[in-house]
N, C-alpha and C positions, 0 to 999 in steps of 0.2 A: 286586824281582826283577831289574830291568834292570842293577843294579850288580854282581850276582854272575854269574860265568860259568855258562852254562846246561849242564845235563847233556844227554846225547843225547836222553833222553826229554823233557826240558823244551824243547829246540830243536825236536823233532818236534811238540810241542803248539803252540808258538809259530807254527811254519810252517803247521800245520792252520788255526789262527785266521786267519792272513794269507790263506791260499788261499780259505777260506770267505768271509771279510769282503770280499775283492776282488770276488767275485761279488755279494755282497749290496749293497755300495756301488755297483757298476756298474749294478745293476738298479734300486735304489731311491733312490739318492742319500744324502746325509748325514742329512737329516732323516727320510727314510723307512726307513733301515736300522734293523734291530732287533737289539740285543745278544742278546736271548733266542734268536732264530733262529740267530745266529752261533755262540753257545756250544753250542746243541743239535746243529747240524750238524758242529761241530768236536769234538764229544765231550769237552767241557771244562766249565768253570763261569765265572761272572762274576768271581770272585775272581782266577782265573788271567789272564783277559783284562785286567782292570784292573791286575793286578800287572805284566804285560808292557808295557802301553801307556798306563796311567793313566786313560784315558777313551775314549769312543767317538770323540771328535774326534782324540785322540792316535793311535788305531788308523787312522783315515782318513789322517791325516798320514803315518804310517809307510808305508801303501800308496801314497798319492799321490806322495810324494817318491821312493819306491822306483821307481815307474813312470816318473817323469821321468828318473831316473838310468839305468834300463833302456833307454829309448828312445835316450839319448845313447850308450850302449855298443853296443847292437845296431845302431843306424842312425847311425853317426857322419857328420858333415857332410863333404862333399868339395866345397869351393868351386870347384874346377876342373870339377866336374860336378854342378852344382846340380840339373839335370834328373834325373840318375841318383839323387841323394839323394831327390828328391820321389817317384820311383817306388819306392824302397826303403821310404819312409814309407808309401806306399799299401799295399805288401805287408805291412808290420808291422801296419797297422790291420786287414787281413784276418785275420792270424794271431792278433792280440790285440785284438779290438774293445773289451775291457774297459778298456784303457789310455786310449783316446780318450774313452770314456764317463766315466771318473773325472775327467778334465780338464774335461769339460763340466759335471759336477755341481759341481766347484770353482768354475767360472765362474758358474753359476747361483745357487749358494747362498752363496758367500763373496765373490767379487770380480767384480761385474757390469761394472766398468769398469777401465781401466788394465791393467797387467801382471797375468798370472794369479797370480803369487806376489810376495811382498815382494822388494824389490831384493836383500836379503841372501841370498835363496834362489834367485835366478835362476841358471840354468846355461848361459846363452847367450854368455858372454864369448868362449869359443873359437870359436863359430860366427860371431859378429860380426867377430872378428879375421880369421878365414879369408875371409870375404866381402870385408872391406876389403883384404886382401892380393890377392885375385883382382881387385878393382877396380884396384888399383895396377898390376897386371900387364896390365891391359887386357882381361881375360877376362870381366868383368862390368860392366854399365852403371853409370854414376854414380848416386848416390842414397844415401839413408840405409841403411846395412847392415841395421838392424833392420827397416825397411819392406820391403826386398827379402826378408829371411828370412821375415817374416810372410806375404808374398804367396806365396812358394814353398810354405810349410806349408799355407796355405789351399787352394792348388791341389791339393796331395796329398790333402786331406781331402774333395774333391768328392764321392766316393762312400763316405765313411766312415760308421760307424754313427750319427753325429750329423747326417748330411746332412738338410736339410729337403726334398730333392728325391728322392733315391734312396739307400738304404743297401745296398751290395754285401756279399756273403758269399763265403767261400772255396768254397762248394759250387756256385757258378755255373760255367758252361762256361769252360774255359781261354781260349777265343777272346775272350770278353767282357772278361776281365782284360787280355789282350794288347792289345785295342783301346783300353782305357782307359789302360794304361801308355804306349802310343804317343802318345795325345793329351796326357797329362800331360807327357811328355818334350818334345814339340814345343811345347806352350804355354809351358812354363817356359823353354825355350831362346829363344823369341821375347821373353819378358818381360825376361830378364836380358841379352840380347844388347847388346854395347856399341853406343852410338849415334854 
């Protein structure tokens, strides 16, 4: 089915599968997700799911790599304001907690060490170049651009749905989020400040 252009009805079914499966994988992980629950909630059948995605793993890949691309588009890096980037990531985790949970399941079930994805699937070249350019301009401290990016991302995740200390939600009082945003901004600015 993937080789043929989808009809509007086919695209709607494919999108329903993606929407339902995103929730299923975010909640249960790859091993715990059940195709039966996905197709029942998406009002479709296994044949269509496998026709669109090939397998349960192929469905997870479509969702996972789509979420990586989404976060790049919705929250593009600004190496001149890495602190602001970290705050925007924090806000995106509040809006879409499923995205960070999907990455965590991929880490737990697929790649417990090293990069989260194969080198050929990494989408961080532009981020690393932006950080290196900011370093060359004297805006960001010396150090490996990847390590700096990893530190900023980790700081943005301090209250994310996968925190082992406290997971924030969008329903909390706005002043709690403002306090956290200020702390993230200040902390990142201190970490990346040129020395």
